[in-house]
A tleap script that builds the chain and sets N, CA, C and O, in Angstrom:
source leaprc.protein.ff14SB
mol = sequence {
  NMET ASN SER GLY ARG ALA ASP ALA ARG ASN
  GLY ASP ARG LEU TYR ASN ARG VAL ALA GLU
  LEU ARG THR LYS ARG ASN LEU SER ARG GLN
  GLU LEU ALA ASP GLU LEU ASN ILE ASN PHE
  GLN THR VAL GLY TYR LEU GLU ARG GLY ASP
  TYR ASN PRO SER LEU GLU LEU ALA PHE ARG
  ILE SER GLU PHE PHE ALA LEU PRO ILE GLU
  LYS VAL PHE SER ARG GLU PRO PHE ASP VAL
  ARG GLY LYS SER GLY THR HIE CARG
}
set mol.1.N position { 192.732 158.034 139.664 }
set mol.1.CA position { 192.408 157.275 140.812 }
set mol.1.C position { 190.964 157.513 141.191 }
set mol.1.O position { 190.521 158.661 141.217 }
set mol.2.N position { 190.193 156.429 141.496 }
set mol.2.CA position { 188.776 156.527 141.830 }
set mol.2.C position { 188.594 157.005 143.269 }
set mol.2.O position { 189.096 156.359 144.188 }
set mol.3.N position { 187.902 158.099 143.487 }
set mol.3.CA position { 187.645 158.588 144.834 }
set mol.3.C position { 186.559 157.850 145.545 }
set mol.3.O position { 186.326 158.125 146.723 }
set mol.4.N position { 185.867 156.916 144.905 }
set mol.4.CA position { 184.772 156.143 145.435 }
set mol.4.C position { 183.413 156.740 144.926 }
set mol.4.O position { 182.346 156.165 145.144 }
set mol.5.N position { 183.502 157.900 144.249 }
set mol.5.CA position { 182.284 158.492 143.703 }
set mol.5.C position { 181.781 157.697 142.564 }
set mol.5.O position { 182.501 157.489 141.588 }
set mol.6.N position { 180.561 157.238 142.647 }
set mol.6.CA position { 179.961 156.427 141.553 }
set mol.6.C position { 179.821 157.261 140.289 }
set mol.6.O position { 179.547 158.460 140.351 }
set mol.7.N position { 180.014 156.610 139.130 }
set mol.7.CA position { 179.851 157.319 137.876 }
set mol.7.C position { 179.102 156.399 136.987 }
set mol.7.O position { 179.712 155.589 136.288 }
set mol.8.N position { 177.773 156.487 136.978 }
set mol.8.CA position { 176.913 155.604 136.236 }
set mol.8.C position { 177.176 155.708 134.740 }
set mol.8.O position { 176.933 154.760 133.993 }
set mol.9.N position { 177.668 156.850 134.310 }
set mol.9.CA position { 177.965 157.071 132.885 }
set mol.9.C position { 179.022 156.103 132.368 }
set mol.9.O position { 179.005 155.702 131.204 }
set mol.10.N position { 179.915 155.748 133.233 }
set mol.10.CA position { 181.104 154.817 132.881 }
set mol.10.C position { 180.775 153.383 133.296 }
set mol.10.O position { 181.667 152.537 133.227 }
set mol.11.N position { 179.591 153.066 133.709 }
set mol.11.CA position { 179.286 151.698 134.106 }
set mol.11.C position { 179.863 151.361 135.466 }
set mol.11.O position { 180.047 150.187 135.786 }
set mol.12.N position { 180.156 152.389 136.285 }
set mol.12.CA position { 180.785 152.074 137.574 }
set mol.12.C position { 179.675 151.967 138.679 }
set mol.12.O position { 180.002 151.924 139.865 }
set mol.13.N position { 178.427 151.927 138.306 }
set mol.13.CA position { 177.357 151.874 139.279 }
set mol.13.C position { 177.492 150.588 140.054 }
set mol.13.O position { 177.640 149.522 139.456 }
set mol.14.N position { 177.443 150.661 141.416 }
set mol.14.CA position { 177.409 149.538 142.253 }
set mol.14.C position { 176.185 149.588 143.093 }
set mol.14.O position { 176.060 150.481 143.932 }
set mol.15.N position { 175.266 148.669 142.913 }
set mol.15.CA position { 173.993 148.646 143.679 }
set mol.15.C position { 174.246 148.010 145.049 }
set mol.15.O position { 175.127 147.171 145.232 }
set mol.16.N position { 173.429 148.454 145.987 }
set mol.16.CA position { 173.516 147.881 147.335 }
set mol.16.C position { 172.186 147.818 148.063 }
set mol.16.O position { 171.221 148.449 147.631 }
set mol.17.N position { 172.115 147.104 149.110 }
set mol.17.CA position { 170.929 146.967 149.939 }
set mol.17.C position { 171.122 147.566 151.324 }
set mol.17.O position { 170.438 147.168 152.268 }
set mol.18.N position { 172.055 148.528 151.462 }
set mol.18.CA position { 172.297 149.088 152.728 }
set mol.18.C position { 171.100 149.719 153.408 }
set mol.18.O position { 170.824 149.464 154.580 }
set mol.19.N position { 170.394 150.546 152.653 }
set mol.19.CA position { 169.147 151.205 153.251 }
set mol.19.C position { 168.184 150.130 153.747 }
set mol.19.O position { 167.671 150.187 154.865 }
set mol.20.N position { 167.954 149.138 152.864 }
set mol.20.CA position { 166.971 148.080 153.273 }
set mol.20.C position { 167.422 147.330 154.513 }
set mol.20.O position { 166.632 147.121 155.434 }
set mol.21.N position { 168.703 146.917 154.547 }
set mol.21.CA position { 169.160 146.196 155.667 }
set mol.21.C position { 169.236 147.037 156.959 }
set mol.21.O position { 169.009 146.528 158.057 }
set mol.22.N position { 169.549 148.286 156.809 }
set mol.22.CA position { 169.609 149.185 157.942 }
set mol.22.C position { 168.202 149.373 158.523 }
set mol.22.O position { 168.045 149.302 159.742 }
set mol.23.N position { 167.187 149.606 157.708 }
set mol.23.CA position { 165.851 149.838 158.210 }
set mol.23.C position { 165.265 148.545 158.812 }
set mol.23.O position { 164.503 148.585 159.778 }
set mol.24.N position { 165.626 147.442 158.238 }
set mol.24.CA position { 165.162 146.159 158.828 }
set mol.24.C position { 165.656 145.962 160.252 }
set mol.24.O position { 165.016 145.299 161.068 }
set mol.25.N position { 166.779 146.538 160.519 }
set mol.25.CA position { 167.345 146.462 161.900 }
set mol.25.C position { 166.980 147.673 162.785 }
set mol.25.O position { 167.446 147.814 163.915 }
set mol.26.N position { 166.144 148.516 162.225 }
set mol.26.CA position { 165.676 149.727 162.925 }
set mol.26.C position { 166.826 150.582 163.360 }
set mol.26.O position { 166.803 151.127 164.464 }
set mol.27.N position { 167.849 150.721 162.517 }
set mol.27.CA position { 168.971 151.579 162.785 }
set mol.27.C position { 168.870 152.873 162.037 }
set mol.27.O position { 168.461 152.906 160.877 }
set mol.28.N position { 169.241 153.929 162.695 }
set mol.28.CA position { 169.402 155.252 161.999 }
set mol.28.C position { 170.685 155.220 161.197 }
set mol.28.O position { 171.518 154.329 161.369 }
set mol.29.N position { 170.834 156.160 160.356 }
set mol.29.CA position { 172.116 156.300 159.590 }
set mol.29.C position { 173.224 156.515 160.531 }
set mol.29.O position { 174.305 155.959 160.340 }
set mol.30.N position { 173.013 157.312 161.569 }
set mol.30.CA position { 174.056 157.643 162.538 }
set mol.30.C position { 174.414 156.385 163.337 }
set mol.30.O position { 175.594 156.158 163.606 }
set mol.31.N position { 173.462 155.586 163.713 }
set mol.31.CA position { 173.797 154.357 164.429 }
set mol.31.C position { 174.598 153.373 163.605 }
set mol.31.O position { 175.534 152.747 164.105 }
set mol.32.N position { 174.228 153.235 162.331 }
set mol.32.CA position { 175.028 152.365 161.466 }
set mol.32.C position { 176.410 152.956 161.243 }
set mol.32.O position { 177.407 152.235 161.267 }
set mol.33.N position { 176.472 154.211 161.036 }
set mol.33.CA position { 177.795 154.867 160.874 }
set mol.33.C position { 178.710 154.643 162.066 }
set mol.33.O position { 179.899 154.364 161.912 }
set mol.34.N position { 178.121 154.772 163.294 }
set mol.34.CA position { 178.863 154.540 164.545 }
set mol.34.C position { 179.382 153.160 164.583 }
set mol.34.O position { 180.522 152.939 164.991 }
set mol.35.N position { 178.550 152.166 164.152 }
set mol.35.CA position { 178.948 150.781 164.239 }
set mol.35.C position { 180.069 150.450 163.219 }
set mol.35.O position { 180.869 149.539 163.435 }
set mol.36.N position { 180.101 151.197 162.133 }
set mol.36.CA position { 181.093 150.982 161.076 }
set mol.36.C position { 182.248 151.892 161.197 }
set mol.36.O position { 183.206 151.753 160.436 }
set mol.37.N position { 182.226 152.856 162.141 }
set mol.37.CA position { 183.258 153.853 162.359 }
set mol.37.C position { 183.434 154.716 161.076 }
set mol.37.O position { 184.551 154.938 160.610 }
set mol.38.N position { 182.329 155.175 160.546 }
set mol.38.CA position { 182.368 156.111 159.386 }
set mol.38.C position { 181.475 157.233 159.633 }
set mol.38.O position { 180.734 157.199 160.616 }
set mol.39.N position { 181.475 158.240 158.822 }
set mol.39.CA position { 180.631 159.440 158.929 }
set mol.39.C position { 179.215 159.064 158.516 }
set mol.39.O position { 179.034 158.293 157.574 }
set mol.40.N position { 178.188 159.603 159.218 }
set mol.40.CA position { 176.796 159.239 158.874 }
set mol.40.C position { 176.418 159.705 157.472 }
set mol.40.O position { 175.493 159.143 156.886 }
set mol.41.N position { 177.090 160.705 156.908 }
set mol.41.CA position { 176.850 161.165 155.576 }
set mol.41.C position { 177.341 160.147 154.560 }
set mol.41.O position { 176.804 160.088 153.454 }
set mol.42.N position { 178.339 159.346 154.895 }
set mol.42.CA position { 178.806 158.293 154.012 }
set mol.42.C position { 177.719 157.244 153.852 }
set mol.42.O position { 177.514 156.712 152.761 }
set mol.43.N position { 177.039 156.954 154.922 }
set mol.43.CA position { 175.934 156.000 154.853 }
set mol.43.C position { 174.851 156.460 153.852 }
set mol.43.O position { 174.345 155.679 153.047 }
set mol.44.N position { 174.514 157.790 153.943 }
set mol.44.CA position { 173.555 158.360 153.026 }
set mol.44.C position { 174.067 158.284 151.574 }
set mol.44.O position { 173.310 157.923 150.673 }
set mol.45.N position { 175.302 158.609 151.353 }
set mol.45.CA position { 175.900 158.539 149.997 }
set mol.45.C position { 175.847 157.113 149.452 }
set mol.45.O position { 175.560 156.911 148.272 }
set mol.46.N position { 176.116 156.144 150.288 }
set mol.46.CA position { 176.085 154.737 149.892 }
set mol.46.C position { 174.642 154.365 149.498 }
set mol.46.O position { 174.409 153.751 148.457 }
set mol.47.N position { 173.685 154.751 150.351 }
set mol.47.CA position { 172.332 154.327 150.151 }
set mol.47.C position { 171.726 154.948 148.874 }
set mol.47.O position { 170.887 154.327 148.221 }
set mol.48.N position { 172.144 156.142 148.534 }
set mol.48.CA position { 171.687 156.789 147.322 }
set mol.48.C position { 172.429 156.348 146.043 }
set mol.48.O position { 172.044 156.682 144.923 }
set mol.49.N position { 173.492 155.595 146.265 }
set mol.49.CA position { 174.314 155.126 145.126 }
set mol.49.C position { 175.285 156.189 144.636 }
set mol.49.O position { 175.830 156.050 143.541 }
set mol.50.N position { 175.516 157.223 145.392 }
set mol.50.CA position { 176.419 158.330 145.087 }
set mol.50.C position { 177.868 157.992 145.412 }
set mol.50.O position { 178.785 158.750 145.096 }
set mol.51.N position { 178.052 156.872 146.031 }
set mol.51.CA position { 179.453 156.552 146.501 }
set mol.51.C position { 179.636 155.025 146.514 }
set mol.51.O position { 178.805 154.283 147.038 }
set mol.52.N position { 180.727 154.596 145.933 }
set mol.52.CA position { 181.121 153.206 145.942 }
set mol.52.C position { 182.076 153.020 147.086 }
set mol.52.O position { 183.098 153.701 147.164 }
set mol.53.N position { 181.748 152.075 148.004 }
set mol.53.CA position { 182.704 151.890 149.121 }
set mol.53.C position { 184.044 151.217 148.652 }
set mol.53.O position { 184.156 150.587 147.601 }
set mol.54.N position { 185.028 151.427 149.550 }
set mol.54.CA position { 186.302 150.718 149.336 }
set mol.54.C position { 185.974 149.255 149.541 }
set mol.54.O position { 184.957 148.907 150.142 }
set mol.55.N position { 186.834 148.421 149.044 }
set mol.55.CA position { 186.663 146.967 149.311 }
set mol.55.C position { 186.618 146.637 150.779 }
set mol.55.O position { 185.832 145.796 151.217 }
set mol.56.N position { 187.472 147.310 151.546 }
set mol.56.CA position { 187.509 147.110 153.005 }
set mol.56.C position { 186.230 147.485 153.637 }
set mol.56.O position { 185.707 146.730 154.457 }
set mol.57.N position { 185.686 148.639 153.291 }
set mol.57.CA position { 184.390 149.054 153.826 }
set mol.57.C position { 183.192 148.145 153.413 }
set mol.57.O position { 182.274 147.879 154.189 }
set mol.58.N position { 183.270 147.694 152.146 }
set mol.58.CA position { 182.224 146.755 151.699 }
set mol.58.C position { 182.262 145.444 152.477 }
set mol.58.O position { 181.207 144.883 152.773 }
set mol.59.N position { 183.366 144.978 152.790 }
set mol.59.CA position { 183.469 143.751 153.640 }
set mol.59.C position { 183.000 144.025 155.068 }
set mol.59.O position { 182.325 143.192 155.673 }
set mol.60.N position { 183.366 145.221 155.616 }
set mol.60.CA position { 182.902 145.570 156.962 }
set mol.60.C position { 181.401 145.673 157.052 }
set mol.60.O position { 180.789 145.281 158.045 }
set mol.61.N position { 180.801 146.225 155.964 }
set mol.61.CA position { 179.312 146.359 155.917 }
set mol.61.C position { 178.708 144.942 155.879 }
set mol.61.O position { 177.816 144.617 156.662 }
set mol.62.N position { 179.202 144.127 154.973 }
set mol.62.CA position { 178.707 142.754 154.815 }
set mol.62.C position { 178.884 142.016 156.080 }
set mol.62.O position { 177.945 141.309 156.446 }
set mol.63.N position { 179.934 142.075 156.789 }
set mol.63.CA position { 180.182 141.439 158.054 }
set mol.63.C position { 179.183 141.944 159.123 }
set mol.63.O position { 178.606 141.152 159.868 }
set mol.64.N position { 179.006 143.191 159.178 }
set mol.64.CA position { 178.057 143.748 160.138 }
set mol.64.C position { 176.663 143.199 159.969 }
set mol.64.O position { 176.008 142.923 160.974 }
set mol.65.N position { 176.171 143.022 158.763 }
set mol.65.CA position { 174.905 142.446 158.547 }
set mol.65.C position { 174.918 140.947 158.445 }
set mol.65.O position { 173.876 140.339 158.197 }
set mol.66.N position { 176.083 140.322 158.632 }
set mol.66.CA position { 176.263 138.884 158.613 }
set mol.66.C position { 175.693 138.262 157.321 }
set mol.66.O position { 174.951 137.280 157.327 }
set mol.67.N position { 176.101 138.915 156.214 }
set mol.67.CA position { 175.698 138.455 154.927 }
set mol.67.C position { 176.925 138.355 153.968 }
set mol.67.O position { 177.880 139.121 154.099 }
set mol.68.N position { 176.882 137.440 153.046 }
set mol.68.CA position { 177.941 137.445 152.001 }
set mol.68.C position { 177.908 138.767 151.216 }
set mol.68.O position { 176.853 139.372 151.024 }
set mol.69.N position { 179.070 139.180 150.781 }
set mol.69.CA position { 179.150 140.457 150.148 }
set mol.69.C position { 178.243 140.614 148.930 }
set mol.69.O position { 177.721 141.699 148.671 }
set mol.70.N position { 178.061 139.521 148.185 }
set mol.70.CA position { 177.149 139.579 147.047 }
set mol.70.C position { 175.668 139.695 147.407 }
set mol.70.O position { 174.859 139.966 146.519 }
set mol.71.N position { 175.286 139.507 148.642 }
set mol.71.CA position { 173.883 139.715 149.097 }
set mol.71.C position { 173.749 141.210 149.503 }
set mol.71.O position { 172.632 141.661 149.756 }
set mol.72.N position { 174.848 141.980 149.570 }
set mol.72.CA position { 174.707 143.383 149.972 }
set mol.72.C position { 175.082 144.272 148.762 }
set mol.72.O position { 174.496 145.345 148.623 }
set mol.73.N position { 176.006 143.889 147.900 }
set mol.73.CA position { 176.482 144.666 146.818 }
set mol.73.C position { 176.416 143.914 145.522 }
set mol.73.O position { 176.678 142.711 145.511 }
set mol.74.N position { 176.074 144.565 144.414 }
set mol.74.CA position { 175.987 143.920 143.079 }
set mol.74.C position { 176.204 144.943 141.990 }
set mol.74.O position { 175.988 146.133 142.217 }
set mol.75.N position { 176.629 144.512 140.803 }
set mol.75.CA position { 176.746 145.349 139.660 }
set mol.75.C position { 175.429 145.479 138.945 }
set mol.75.O position { 175.279 146.311 138.050 }
set mol.76.N position { 174.467 144.659 139.334 }
set mol.76.CA position { 173.112 144.715 138.768 }
set mol.76.C position { 172.154 145.040 139.858 }
set mol.76.O position { 172.416 144.755 141.027 }
set mol.77.N position { 170.988 145.663 139.486 }
set mol.77.CA position { 170.032 146.043 140.525 }
set mol.77.C position { 169.487 144.827 141.206 }
set mol.77.O position { 169.379 143.763 140.595 }
set mol.78.N position { 169.124 144.970 142.520 }
set mol.78.CA position { 168.524 143.931 143.269 }
set mol.78.C position { 167.034 143.953 143.004 }
set mol.78.O position { 166.439 145.013 142.811 }
set mol.79.N position { 166.418 142.730 142.995 }
set mol.79.CA position { 164.946 142.731 142.923 }
set mol.79.C position { 164.406 142.863 144.324 }
set mol.79.O position { 165.173 142.972 145.280 }
set mol.80.N position { 163.120 142.854 144.455 }
set mol.80.CA position { 162.533 143.099 145.786 }
set mol.80.C position { 162.837 142.063 146.816 }
set mol.80.O position { 162.645 142.308 148.007 }
set mol.81.N position { 163.309 140.897 146.402 }
set mol.81.CA position { 163.680 139.864 147.348 }
set mol.81.C position { 165.131 139.921 147.749 }
set mol.81.O position { 165.603 139.041 148.470 }
set mol.82.N position { 165.877 140.965 147.289 }
set mol.82.CA position { 167.255 141.107 147.668 }
set mol.82.C position { 168.251 140.339 146.859 }
set mol.82.O position { 169.418 140.210 147.229 }
set mol.83.N position { 167.769 139.816 145.723 }
set mol.83.CA position { 168.665 139.054 144.797 }
set mol.83.C position { 169.097 139.982 143.693 }
set mol.83.O position { 168.304 140.792 143.213 }
set mol.84.N position { 170.353 139.873 143.280 }
set mol.84.CA position { 170.781 140.709 142.129 }
set mol.84.C position { 170.209 140.085 140.895 }
set mol.84.O position { 169.826 138.915 140.893 }
set mol.85.N position { 170.149 140.895 139.804 }
set mol.85.CA position { 169.630 140.551 138.518 }
set mol.85.C position { 170.374 139.294 138.002 }
set mol.85.O position { 171.492 138.997 138.424 }
set mol.86.N position { 169.721 138.580 137.089 }
set mol.86.CA position { 170.358 137.428 136.467 }
set mol.86.C position { 171.455 137.835 135.516 }
set mol.86.O position { 171.293 138.828 134.808 }
set mol.87.N position { 172.556 137.125 135.461 }
set mol.87.CA position { 173.607 137.319 134.525 }
set mol.87.C position { 173.312 136.546 133.262 }
set mol.87.O position { 172.926 135.378 133.311 }
set mol.88.N position { 173.497 137.202 132.127 }
set mol.88.CA position { 173.319 136.451 130.878 }
set mol.88.C position { 174.559 136.274 130.132 }
set mol.88.O position { 174.554 135.661 129.064 }
savepdb mol mol.pdb
quit
C-alpha cells in the first residue's frame, strides 16, 4: 500500500505547482495548511515532491486555488508558464 511517499525510482513522481501558487497568493505554508486542514509539514513535503497527495487532498488543493487538477498536478514537469510537458 502506498503511504503517499513519492518514489521517483519507480516512476511515481507527481509534479505540482503548490509552492508557486501558494507564493503568488502570499500565503505561508502554515496559512495554506490551515485552509486545507492539514499539517504545515505536509505542505512542505508536497512542495519538495517528497509526498504524493491522496486523490481527495489533490482535489481540495485544486479547488482551493480554483484551478483544474491538471493545472496543479502532473506526471510531467511543469514549464515556467505552469503547463505540464507535452505528451508524445
